[in-house]
C-alpha positions as CSV (number, residue, x, y, z in Angstrom):
1,M,-0.4,28.3,-4.1
2,G,-3.6,28.4,-6.2
3,D,-5.7,25.9,-8.1
4,L,-3.6,26.7,-11.5
5,D,-6.6,28.7,-12.0
6,G,-2.9,31.0,-14.4
7,L,-2.2,27.7,-16.6
8,D,-6.3,27.7,-18.5
9,G,-6.1,27.4,-21.4
10,L,-2.6,26.3,-21.9
11,D,-2.9,22.8,-23.1
12,G,-1.7,22.0,-25.9
13,L,-1.4,18.7,-26.8
14,D,-4.9,16.2,-27.3
15,G,-5.0,12.8,-25.2
16,G,-6.6,12.4,-21.9
17,F,-5.3,11.0,-18.8
18,Q,-5.7,7.0,-18.3
19,G,-6.0,7.2,-14.5
20,M,-4.2,7.4,-12.1
21,G,-1.6,4.2,-11.2
22,S,-1.4,4.2,-14.8
23,P,2.3,3.2,-15.6
24,S,4.7,5.4,-18.1
25,S,6.8,3.6,-21.1
26,G,8.9,1.7,-20.1
27,A,8.4,1.5,-16.3
28,G,9.1,-1.9,-15.3
29,Q,7.8,-4.2,-12.7
30,V,9.6,-5.3,-8.9
31,G,7.7,-8.0,-7.6
32,E,8.2,-11.1,-6.9
33,D,10.3,-12.8,-9.6
34,L,11.9,-9.8,-9.6
35,I,13.1,-8.7,-6.7
36,P,16.7,-10.0,-6.1
37,C,16.4,-13.3,-3.4
38,F,19.5,-15.0,-1.9
39,E,20.3,-18.8,-3.2
40,D,23.1,-20.3,-1.0
41,L,26.6,-20.5,-3.5
42,T,27.9,-23.5,-4.0
43,P,30.6,-25.0,-3.2
44,F,33.2,-24.4,-5.8
45,E,31.4,-20.4,-6.1
46,V,32.6,-20.3,-2.5
47,E,35.9,-20.8,-2.4
48,Y,36.4,-18.3,-5.3
49,F,35.1,-16.0,-3.1
50,V,36.7,-17.0,0.0
51,Q,40.2,-17.2,-2.4
52,D,39.3,-13.6,-4.3
53,L,39.0,-11.2,-0.4
54,E,41.5,-8.8,-0.5
55,E,42.7,-6.4,1.4
56,F,41.7,-2.0,0.8
57,K,43.0,1.1,0.7
58,L,41.2,3.4,2.1
59,E,40.1,5.3,-0.6
60,Q,38.4,2.4,-2.4
61,V,36.1,2.2,0.1
62,G,32.3,2.6,-2.6
63,S,34.4,1.8,-5.7
64,S,33.7,-1.0,-8.1
65,R,36.0,-3.6,-7.0
66,W,34.8,-2.0,-3.4
67,L,31.1,-3.7,-4.1
68,T,32.1,-6.5,-5.4
69,Q,33.7,-7.5,-2.9
70,H,30.7,-6.3,-0.3
71,E,28.3,-8.4,-2.6
72,R,30.4,-11.3,-2.5
73,I,31.0,-11.0,1.7
74,E,27.0,-10.7,1.6
75,K,26.3,-13.8,-0.1
76,L,28.8,-15.7,2.1
77,N,27.1,-14.8,5.4
78,W,23.4,-15.7,4.1
79,T,25.0,-19.3,3.2
80,A,26.8,-19.8,6.0
81,H,24.2,-18.7,8.8
82,N,22.3,-21.2,6.4
83,Q,24.5,-24.1,6.7
84,A,24.3,-23.1,10.8
85,K,20.2,-23.2,10.9
86,E,19.6,-26.5,8.6
87,G,22.4,-28.6,9.8
88,L,24.5,-28.2,6.8
89,D,27.7,-28.8,5.9
90,E,29.8,-25.4,6.8
91,F,31.7,-25.3,3.9
92,V,31.9,-21.2,4.0
93,V,33.8,-21.6,7.9
94,D,36.0,-24.5,6.6
95,Q,36.4,-22.3,3.3
96,F,37.0,-18.8,5.7
97,N,39.4,-20.9,7.4
98,T,41.4,-23.2,5.2
99,Q,42.9,-20.7,2.8
100,E,43.7,-18.7,6.7
101,K,41.2,-15.4,5.8
102,V,39.9,-14.7,8.7
103,P,42.2,-12.3,9.3
104,T,41.8,-10.7,5.9
105,L,38.5,-10.3,7.3
106,I,38.6,-9.0,10.2
107,Y,40.7,-5.9,9.0
108,D,37.6,-5.2,6.2
109,L,36.5,-4.7,9.7
110,M,38.7,-2.4,10.7
111,L,39.1,-0.6,7.5
112,I,35.1,0.1,7.3
113,E,34.9,1.6,11.5
114,V,37.8,3.6,10.2
115,W,36.3,4.7,7.1
116,K,32.3,5.3,8.8
117,E,34.8,7.6,12.1
118,K,37.0,9.9,10.0
119,I,35.7,10.1,6.5
120,W,31.9,9.4,6.6
121,P,31.2,12.9,8.3
122,L,33.6,14.8,5.8
123,I,31.2,13.5,2.8
124,K,27.5,12.6,4.1
125,A,26.1,16.5,3.5
126,K,27.6,16.3,0.0
127,I,25.7,13.0,-0.9
128,A,22.9,12.6,1.0
129,K,21.2,13.7,-2.5
130,F,22.2,10.3,-4.4
131,S,20.4,7.1,-4.1
132,S,19.7,6.1,-0.6
133,L,21.5,2.6,-2.2
134,R,25.0,4.2,-2.7
135,T,25.2,6.2,0.5
136,Y,23.7,2.8,2.5
137,I,25.8,-0.2,0.9
138,P,28.7,1.6,2.5
139,V,27.4,1.7,5.7
140,Y,26.1,-1.2,6.3
141,H,28.8,-3.3,5.2
142,E,30.0,-3.3,8.5
143,A,27.0,-5.2,10.1
144,S,27.3,-7.9,7.4
145,A,31.3,-8.0,8.1
146,S,30.5,-8.4,11.3
147,N,27.5,-11.5,11.4
148,L,29.4,-13.5,8.9
149,L,32.4,-13.2,11.5
150,E,29.6,-14.0,14.2
151,I,28.9,-16.8,12.5
152,C,32.7,-18.0,11.2
153,L,33.7,-17.5,15.2
154,F,31.0,-19.6,16.5
155,H,34.0,-23.0,15.7
156,R,36.9,-22.9,18.0
157,T,38.5,-24.4,14.8
158,T,37.9,-20.1,13.4
159,C,39.7,-18.9,16.1
160,E,42.0,-20.7,16.1
161,E,43.0,-19.2,12.8
162,A,42.0,-15.9,13.3
163,G,45.8,-15.5,15.6
164,D,46.8,-12.1,16.7
165,A,44.0,-10.7,14.6
166,L,41.9,-11.4,17.3
167,V,44.0,-8.6,19.5
168,D,41.6,-6.0,16.4
169,L,38.9,-7.9,17.7
170,V,38.9,-7.6,21.3
171,D,39.2,-3.8,20.6
172,Y,36.5,-3.1,17.6
173,C,33.9,-5.3,20.3
174,V,35.2,-3.3,23.7
175,R,34.4,0.1,21.8
176,K,31.2,-1.4,20.5
177,L,30.0,-2.4,24.0
178,R,31.4,1.4,25.4
179,Y,28.5,3.0,22.5
180,L,26.4,0.8,23.6
181,L,27.0,1.7,27.1
182,A,27.3,6.0,26.7
183,Y,24.2,6.6,25.2
184,P,20.3,6.2,26.6
185,N,18.2,3.3,25.0
186,D,16.4,5.7,23.2
187,E,18.9,7.0,21.6
188,L,20.4,4.0,20.2
189,V,17.5,3.2,17.7
190,R,14.9,5.9,17.5
191,Q,11.2,4.8,17.1
192,V,9.1,7.5,14.5
193,A,5.6,7.4,16.0
194,S,4.4,9.2,12.5
195,A,5.2,9.7,9.1
196,K,5.2,13.1,9.4
197,E,7.8,13.5,12.2
198,C,9.7,11.2,9.1
199,T,9.1,12.8,6.2
200,E,9.8,16.4,7.2
201,W,13.4,15.0,8.2
202,D,16.0,16.2,5.6
203,S,19.2,14.0,3.7
204,V,21.4,13.8,5.9
205,R,18.6,13.6,9.3
206,V,18.0,10.4,7.6
207,L,21.3,9.0,6.9
208,D,22.5,9.4,10.6
209,E,18.7,7.3,11.3
210,Q,20.6,4.8,9.1
211,F,23.5,5.1,10.3
212,S,22.7,4.9,13.5
213,E,20.0,1.5,12.5
214,C,23.4,-0.3,11.3
215,E,25.8,0.2,14.3
216,F,23.2,-0.6,16.7
217,Q,23.2,-3.9,14.8
218,C,26.4,-4.1,14.5
219,C,27.5,-3.5,18.9
220,M,24.2,-6.8,18.7
221,C,26.8,-8.9,16.6
222,V,29.2,-8.0,19.3
223,I,27.6,-9.5,22.7
224,S,27.7,-12.6,20.7
225,I,31.6,-12.7,19.0
226,V,32.6,-11.3,23.0
227,R,30.6,-14.5,24.1
228,F,32.4,-16.6,21.6
229,L,35.8,-15.4,22.3
230,T,35.5,-16.5,25.8
231,D,34.4,-19.7,25.0
232,H,37.1,-20.7,23.3
233,R,39.5,-18.3,24.7
234,V,41.8,-20.9,25.3
235,A,42.9,-21.7,21.9
236,V,42.9,-17.9,21.6
237,P,46.5,-16.6,22.1
238,L,47.7,-15.4,25.3
239,A,47.0,-12.4,24.5
240,V,43.4,-12.1,23.9
241,T,43.1,-13.1,26.5
242,T,44.7,-10.7,29.1
243,R,43.6,-7.9,26.2
244,L,40.1,-8.3,27.4
245,L,40.6,-9.1,30.9
246,E,43.7,-6.3,31.8
247,T,43.7,-4.2,29.3
248,H,40.2,-3.4,28.5
249,D,38.2,-5.4,31.9
250,V,35.9,-6.5,30.1
251,L,33.5,-8.1,33.3
252,L,33.3,-4.4,34.1
253,L,31.5,-3.3,30.5
254,L,29.1,-7.0,30.0
255,V,27.6,-6.2,34.1
256,P,26.2,-2.5,33.3
257,L,25.9,-3.5,30.0
258,M,23.7,-7.0,30.9
259,E,21.7,-4.3,33.4
260,K,20.7,-1.6,31.2
261,A,19.2,-3.9,28.3
262,P,19.5,-1.9,25.3
263,W,17.6,-5.5,22.8
264,V,14.9,-4.3,24.5
265,R,11.9,-1.6,24.4
266,K,8.4,-0.2,25.0
267,N,7.0,0.4,21.7
268,R,5.7,4.1,21.3
269,I,3.1,3.7,19.3
270,N,1.3,0.8,20.6
271,G,3.0,0.8,24.6
272,R,4.1,-2.9,23.8
273,I,7.2,-5.0,24.9
274,E,10.2,-4.9,22.0
275,K,12.7,-7.6,22.3
276,F,15.6,-7.4,19.0
277,E,16.1,-11.2,17.7
278,E,16.5,-12.6,14.6
279,H,18.0,-8.4,13.5
280,K,14.8,-7.6,13.9
281,W,12.7,-6.1,16.4
282,Q,10.1,-8.7,17.9
283,V,6.6,-7.8,20.2
284,V,7.1,-10.3,23.0
285,E,4.0,-12.1,23.8
286,A,2.6,-12.7,27.4
287,D,3.4,-16.1,27.6
288,D,7.4,-15.6,27.1
289,E,7.6,-12.6,29.2
290,G,9.6,-15.0,30.9
291,R,11.7,-15.7,28.9
292,L,15.3,-14.3,29.1
293,P,16.2,-12.6,25.1
294,K,19.1,-14.2,23.8
295,L,21.3,-11.1,23.5
296,H,20.6,-11.5,27.6
297,T,21.6,-15.0,27.9
298,Q,24.9,-14.1,25.7
299,V,25.8,-11.6,27.8
300,W,25.2,-13.9,30.7
301,L,28.0,-16.7,29.5
302,A,30.7,-14.4,28.6
303,I,30.2,-13.2,32.1
304,Y,30.3,-17.1,33.3
305,N,33.3,-18.4,31.3
306,L,35.8,-15.6,32.4
307,V,34.4,-16.1,36.1
308,M,33.9,-19.6,36.0
309,D,38.1,-19.9,34.1
310,A,41.1,-21.1,36.9
311,E,43.6,-19.1,34.4
312,C,41.2,-16.0,34.4
313,R,40.5,-15.8,37.8
314,A,44.5,-15.9,37.9
315,R,44.4,-13.1,35.7
316,Y,42.4,-11.1,37.8
317,E,43.4,-9.1,40.2
318,L,40.0,-8.7,42.4
319,T,40.0,-5.0,43.8
320,S,37.0,-4.1,45.5
321,F,35.7,-1.9,43.0
322,R,35.7,-5.0,41.0
323,R,34.0,-7.2,43.6
324,E,32.0,-4.4,43.7
325,N,30.7,-4.8,40.3
326,L,31.1,-8.9,40.0
327,L,28.1,-8.4,43.0
328,R,26.0,-6.7,41.3
329,L,25.3,-9.9,39.3
330,R,23.9,-12.1,42.4
331,R,20.2,-9.9,42.5
332,Y,19.5,-10.9,38.5
333,I,19.9,-15.0,39.3
334,N,16.7,-16.6,40.6
335,E,14.5,-19.8,40.1
336,V,13.3,-18.5,36.4
337,V,16.8,-17.0,35.4
338,V,18.4,-20.8,36.7
339,D,15.9,-22.6,35.3
340,Q,16.9,-21.5,31.5
341,L,20.6,-21.3,32.3
342,P,21.1,-24.3,35.0
343,P,25.1,-23.2,34.9
344,L,24.8,-19.4,36.5
345,T,23.7,-22.6,40.2
346,N,27.4,-22.4,40.5
347,L,27.9,-18.4,38.9
348,H,25.7,-17.9,41.5
349,R,27.3,-20.1,45.0
350,T,30.9,-18.4,43.2
351,L,30.1,-14.7,44.0
352,E,28.0,-15.7,47.6
353,E,31.4,-17.0,48.3
354,M,33.4,-13.8,47.4
355,S,31.1,-12.0,49.0
356,I,32.4,-13.6,52.4
357,T,36.5,-14.2,51.1
358,G,36.1,-11.3,49.1
359,N,38.1,-13.2,46.9
360,F,37.8,-15.8,44.0
361,T,37.1,-19.5,46.1
362,G,40.7,-21.1,44.5
363,A,42.2,-18.7,42.5
364,G,45.8,-19.6,43.8
365,Q,48.3,-17.2,44.4
366,S,48.4,-14.4,41.1
367,A,51.8,-15.1,39.2
368,A,55.1,-13.4,40.9
369,P,55.3,-9.7,38.3
370,S,57.8,-9.4,35.1
371,P,59.7,-7.3,34.7
372,F,59.3,-7.5,30.8
373,V,55.6,-5.8,29.0
374,V,55.3,-7.7,25.9
375,E,51.8,-6.4,24.2
376,L,50.7,-7.0,21.1
377,V,49.2,-3.3,19.0
378,A,46.3,-3.9,17.3
379,E,48.1,-4.6,13.7
380,A,45.0,-3.6,11.1
381,R,43.5,0.1,12.9
382,E,46.7,1.1,14.2
383,A,48.0,0.7,10.3
384,L,45.4,2.3,9.1
385,V,45.2,5.7,11.7
386,R,48.9,6.1,11.1
387,T,49.2,5.6,6.6
388,Y,46.4,8.4,7.3
389,E,46.6,10.5,9.7
390,G,46.4,14.0,8.9
391,R,45.2,13.0,5.6
392,W,41.2,12.7,6.0
393,Q,39.8,15.2,4.3
394,E,42.4,14.6,1.3
395,V,40.8,11.0,1.6
396,A,36.9,12.4,1.2
397,D,38.2,15.0,-1.8
398,Q,39.0,11.8,-3.2
399,Q,36.0,9.5,-2.8
400,L,34.0,13.0,-3.6
401,K,35.8,13.3,-7.2
402,E,36.4,9.8,-8.6
403,V,33.9,7.3,-6.4
404,F,30.8,8.6,-5.1
405,V,29.9,10.6,-8.5
406,K,26.1,11.0,-9.9
407,E,24.7,7.1,-10.3
408,T,24.0,5.6,-14.6
409,P,20.7,3.7,-14.8
410,D,22.2,0.9,-15.0
411,E,25.0,1.2,-11.6
412,L,21.6,1.7,-9.7
413,K,20.0,-1.8,-10.9
414,R,23.8,-2.7,-9.2
415,L,23.1,-1.6,-6.6
416,G,19.4,-2.8,-6.3
417,N,20.2,-6.2,-6.9
418,M,23.5,-6.1,-4.4
419,I,20.5,-5.6,-1.3
420,S,18.6,-9.1,-1.1
421,I,16.3,-10.8,1.0
422,P,15.4,-14.5,1.3
423,K,12.3,-16.1,-0.2
424,E,11.3,-16.8,3.3
425,Y,10.6,-13.7,4.0
426,F,7.5,-14.1,0.9
427,E,5.9,-15.6,2.6
428,E,4.4,-12.2,5.1
429,G,3.9,-10.9,1.0
430,P,6.0,-9.6,-1.5
431,P,7.4,-5.7,-1.3
432,P,4.7,-3.3,-2.8
433,E,5.5,-4.1,-6.4
434,F,5.8,0.0,-8.1
435,G,4.2,0.7,-12.2
436,T,1.4,-1.5,-11.8
437,S,-1.4,-0.7,-14.2
438,A,-4.6,0.7,-13.5
439,G,-6.1,-2.3,-12.9
440,D,-3.4,-3.0,-10.5
441,T,-3.7,-0.3,-8.7
442,A,-7.4,-0.7,-7.9
443,S,-7.7,-4.2,-7.8
444,E,-4.7,-3.3,-4.2
445,A,-7.2,-0.6,-3.0
446,T,-9.1,-3.5,-3.2
447,K,-7.8,-5.9,-1.5
448,S,-6.6,-3.6,1.1
449,S,-10.3,-3.0,2.1
450,S,-8.9,0.7,3.7
451,A,-12.4,3.2,3.7
452,E,-9.5,5.6,4.7
453,A,-7.0,4.1,1.5
454,A,-10.3,4.1,-0.7
455,A,-11.7,8.4,0.6
456,W,-7.6,9.3,-0.3
457,E,-7.3,7.5,-3.5
458,A,-11.3,9.6,-4.6
459,V,-9.0,12.9,-4.1
460,T,-5.7,11.9,-5.4
461,S,-8.0,10.9,-8.3
462,L,-9.6,14.9,-8.9
463,N,-8.0,16.6,-11.5
464,V,-6.9,19.3,-9.7
465,V,-5.2,17.1,-8.1
466,R,-3.0,15.2,-10.5
467,S,-2.0,18.1,-12.1
468,T,-0.8,20.4,-8.6
469,A,0.6,17.6,-7.6
470,S,2.7,17.4,-11.8
471,F,3.3,21.0,-11.5
472,F,5.0,20.6,-8.3
473,A,7.0,17.2,-9.4
474,A,8.2,18.9,-13.0
475,A,8.8,22.5,-11.3
476,R,12.6,19.7,-9.8
477,A,12.6,17.3,-11.9
478,Q,15.8,17.3,-13.6
479,E,17.4,17.5,-9.5
480,A,15.8,15.5,-8.1
481,P,16.8,12.5,-6.3
482,L,15.9,9.1,-8.0
483,D,14.0,7.9,-5.0
484,E,12.0,10.9,-4.5
485,V,8.6,11.2,-3.4
486,L,5.1,13.8,-3.1
487,V,3.4,13.4,-0.3
488,I,0.8,14.3,0.1
489,S,-1.5,15.2,3.7
490,A,-4.8,17.5,5.0
491,P,-2.9,19.3,7.1
492,A,-4.6,21.0,10.4
493,Q,-8.0,22.9,9.8
494,H,-11.7,22.9,10.3
495,M,-14.0,19.7,8.7
496,P,-15.3,21.8,5.7
497,G,-18.3,21.1,4.5
498,P,-20.8,20.8,1.3
499,G,-19.7,24.1,-0.7
500,D,-16.3,24.6,1.0
501,R,-12.7,24.3,0.4
502,L,-10.7,21.9,1.4
503,K,-7.2,22.3,2.7
504,L,-4.1,19.9,1.4
505,E,-0.5,20.3,1.1
506,L,2.3,18.4,-0.5
507,R,6.1,17.9,0.4
508,R,9.4,16.2,-1.3
509,S,10.5,13.0,0.3
510,R,12.2,10.5,0.0
511,H,11.5,6.5,-0.4
512,S,14.4,5.4,2.4
513,H,12.2,8.6,4.7
514,L,8.8,6.2,4.7
515,G,10.7,3.1,5.2
516,L,12.0,4.7,8.6
517,L,8.6,4.4,9.4
518,G,8.0,1.1,8.6
519,G,11.3,-0.5,10.7
520,K,10.9,-4.2,9.4
521,R,14.1,-6.1,8.3
522,G,12.7,-6.1,4.0
523,S,12.6,-2.5,3.8
524,N,16.3,-1.8,2.4
525,T,14.7,-4.8,-0.5
526,A,11.6,-2.2,-0.9
527,D,14.5,0.3,-1.1
528,A,16.4,-1.7,-3.7
529,A,12.9,-2.4,-6.1
530,F,11.4,1.0,-5.9
531,L,15.5,2.5,-6.7
532,A,15.9,-0.4,-9.5
533,S,12.0,-0.1,-11.0
534,R,12.6,3.8,-10.8
535,A,16.3,3.4,-12.8
536,G,14.4,1.7,-15.9
537,A,10.9,4.3,-15.5
538,S,11.6,6.7,-18.6
539,G,10.8,9.7,-16.2
540,E,7.6,10.9,-17.4
541,S,5.9,9.6,-13.8
542,F,6.7,10.2,-10.5
543,M,5.7,8.6,-7.2
544,L,2.6,9.5,-4.4
545,A,2.0,8.8,-1.6
546,V,-0.4,10.0,1.5
547,D,0.1,10.5,5.3
548,A,-2.6,10.1,7.3
549,D,-4.8,7.3,9.1
550,G,-5.6,4.6,8.0
551,V,-2.7,4.2,5.0
552,P,0.2,2.9,5.1
553,P,2.9,5.3,4.1
554,Q,5.1,2.9,2.1
555,D,1.9,2.7,-0.7
556,V,3.4,4.7,-3.4
557,Q,2.2,4.6,-6.5
558,P,3.0,5.6,-9.9
559,M,1.2,8.9,-10.9
560,Q,1.9,10.4,-14.9
561,Y,2.5,13.7,-15.7
562,V,-0.5,15.7,-16.9
563,S,-1.8,18.9,-17.4
564,Q,-4.8,20.5,-15.4
565,K,-7.1,19.0,-18.2
566,G,-6.2,15.8,-18.2
567,A,-3.7,15.3,-21.1
568,Q,0.2,14.0,-20.3
569,K,2.3,16.1,-20.6
570,T,6.1,15.4,-20.3
571,P,8.3,17.1,-16.6
572,E,9.7,19.5,-19.8
573,Q,6.4,20.8,-21.1
574,L,5.0,21.3,-17.4
575,R,8.8,22.6,-17.1
576,N,8.3,25.5,-20.1
577,L,4.3,26.3,-19.6
578,L,5.4,27.6,-15.6
579,S,8.6,29.6,-17.4
580,K,6.7,31.8,-19.2
581,P,7.1,35.3,-19.6
582,G,4.8,36.1,-16.5
583,R,5.0,33.0,-14.6
584,E,8.0,33.7,-12.6
585,S,6.4,33.8,-9.4
586,L,4.0,30.7,-10.1
587,L,7.0,29.1,-10.0
588,E,8.7,29.6,-7.1
589,M,5.8,28.6,-5.4
590,Y,6.0,24.9,-7.2
591,R,10.1,24.5,-6.3
592,D,9.4,24.8,-2.6
593,D,9.5,21.7,-0.8
594,V,5.6,22.5,0.7
595,A,3.2,23.5,-1.8
596,E,-0.5,24.4,0.0
597,F,-3.6,24.8,-2.1
598,S,-7.2,23.6,-2.0
599,I,-9.9,21.2,-3.5
600,S,-14.2,22.3,-3.8
601,V,-15.8,20.0,-1.1
602,A,-19.1,19.4,-4.0
603,G,-22.5,20.9,-2.4
604,G,-24.8,17.7,-3.1
605,A,-24.7,14.2,-3.0
606,A,-22.2,13.7,-5.6
607,G,-19.3,15.5,-7.1
608,N,-18.5,17.0,-11.0
609,E,-14.5,15.4,-11.5
610,D,-13.2,18.7,-9.9
611,T,-14.5,18.3,-6.3
612,L,-14.4,15.8,-3.4
613,E,-17.9,14.1,-2.4
614,A,-18.2,15.6,0.6
615,R,-18.8,11.6,2.7
616,F,-15.7,10.8,2.1
617,L,-14.5,14.1,4.2
618,P,-14.9,12.1,7.3
619,L,-12.3,9.8,6.4
620,L,-9.2,11.7,5.7
621,G,-8.1,12.2,9.2
622,I,-8.4,15.8,9.5
623,H,-7.7,17.2,12.6
624,A,-8.5,21.1,14.2
C-alpha cells in the first residue's frame, strides 16, 4: 500500500489534529471507579437469588432471563467464597440447603455442558464476529456453576441435601477427568509466546482457545468436588459409592491423573515452573519447589478416602490390574510428601501389605452377589439428551435467530457489568483505562518509562501513520466488531538508514485476542471495560495497539479518524473519499486484513512531521 499519495488535496474540512489518544466525543473513561467490582450480597439478596433459581430449556441458554440467572450465580459464587475465606457465616450455602436448590444447580451444570457439547459447535462460526463477552459468558458459565458447587459440597449437609442428583454430578466429574487424561498437558491450555501469534488467529480460533481455557478451569474444580464427595461418602446415597467404584472405577482415573499432573507446567517464555492455584497460573519460587500443589493434595486425599474406607474396600473387587494401578502410588510417597500429608503413612502401609497379600488387609468377604441389580441413571443429562436427540440443529438455528443476535449498546453495557472482579485485585493497579485524553496518555507513557514505547509513540504520532491507520479502520468500520483493535508492527527488514524508508504493517485484531497473551485473571474484566467504553463511544475513534518487544500488547490507545493532512474526519467521510470513481483498487487495499506501507526516515538529526528521527530505529525491535 502506498502512502496515500492519491488522496492529496482531498481534505474538505478545516481543523487540525489534536494529538494521539484524544477521546472522541461522548467517549467515557472506564477506570477503577467504573469497572464493576464484586460486593458481598446481603442475606435478603441471597435468599431471593437462590429462591429464584430455575431450570431452563436448552434453547434458552444465552437469553435475557438466562443471563440474569448467570449474573446471580456469579454473585452467589463470589459471596460464598468470600465467606469461607474470611470465616464468616456461610448463609449462601445454608440457603441452597434450606431451599433445596442444590439439585437445581447440578441441573444447570448439566444443561450448559450439553449446550457446549451439542449446540456450541454448530453456532460458533456464525457468532464469532459478535462481541467477545456475548460469546464468552455462556462458555464461562460452566466454570461459575462448578466453582459454586465446589464451595457448597465442602459441607456434608450439602452432600446430604443433593441426594440422587449426585449421580449426575459423579458422571460429570468422570467425564472431566477423562478429558484431562485424554490430551497432553500442553494441549489442555496452550501458551502463547508472542503477540503476533495470537493476533494472527481468526475469531473462531480465539473462541476455541477460550473454550479450552474454561474447560481446564472446570476440570480443576472437578478434582476438588471428587475429593469432597469421598470425604462425605457415608452421607451420600449408596448409588454414588457404586458409581464411583464400580461403574466408573474412579481410582483408575485418579492414579494416572496424579502422575500426569496437568496443574503444573513450564512457562514457554521464561522457562520457569508454574502451578495452577486460585484459578490462575502462579510461578513456583525456589523455596516452594518441595511444597505440594493444592490440586495434587486433593487427588491424594481422594485416593486416601477411597482406599482406606472399610466399605469401599469391601465393594472394590481387587483384580490384578486394579492392584497394579494402586501399587504405582508407592513410588510417590516419600518423606517430603508425608511431612505435608501425614495420613499417607497409613496409605503407604496398606499398599505395602497389599503387595504382599494381594488383597486389602481386613477387607473381609465381599457381599454375596444379588440377582437383583438396581442402578440409578443420570436423570438430568439423560432427560436433556433424550428430549433434544435429533433436534440439535433445530435448536442451534432457533438460537441464531432469537438469542445470538447483534447487540445494542445497552446490551453490551449489561454484558460488561456481568464480568466483575474483587476490589482486592486492584492492589496491583486497575486495568488500563480506555478513552483517556492526550495528556493522560502522555503521562502513562512517561510512567512506563519504556524507551521502546516512547519510540513507537514517535511512530504513531506521525501524520502519515495516523492517516493510514484511519483509512484502514474506516474502510471496514461499518462491519467491524465493537472490540476491533488495529495492531501496528515493523515486519522483518534490514535496518533502514537516514533517508531510507521504514516498512510498517497494520493488522486487524480484536481486544480479546490481545488478552490471551497476558493470561491474567483480570483479562476478562479488561475486555468488559473495553466493550463498555466502546459501546458508549460515538464511533469517531478506533483503537491501536503495538506489536513489538518492550511494548505490552494489551496497551491499547484510542485514535481519532483523521485525513492525510491531520484534519479530523468521520469514518463515513473517509470512506466517501475512498469510494470516488477511479479509486476502487485503493479501497480494496484498505479493506484487506493486513496493510503494508512505509514512512521516511529523517536524513538529519531531527525530522519533520512526516519523517521519523533515526535515533528511534534501534528501539523499534526491527529484525532482518
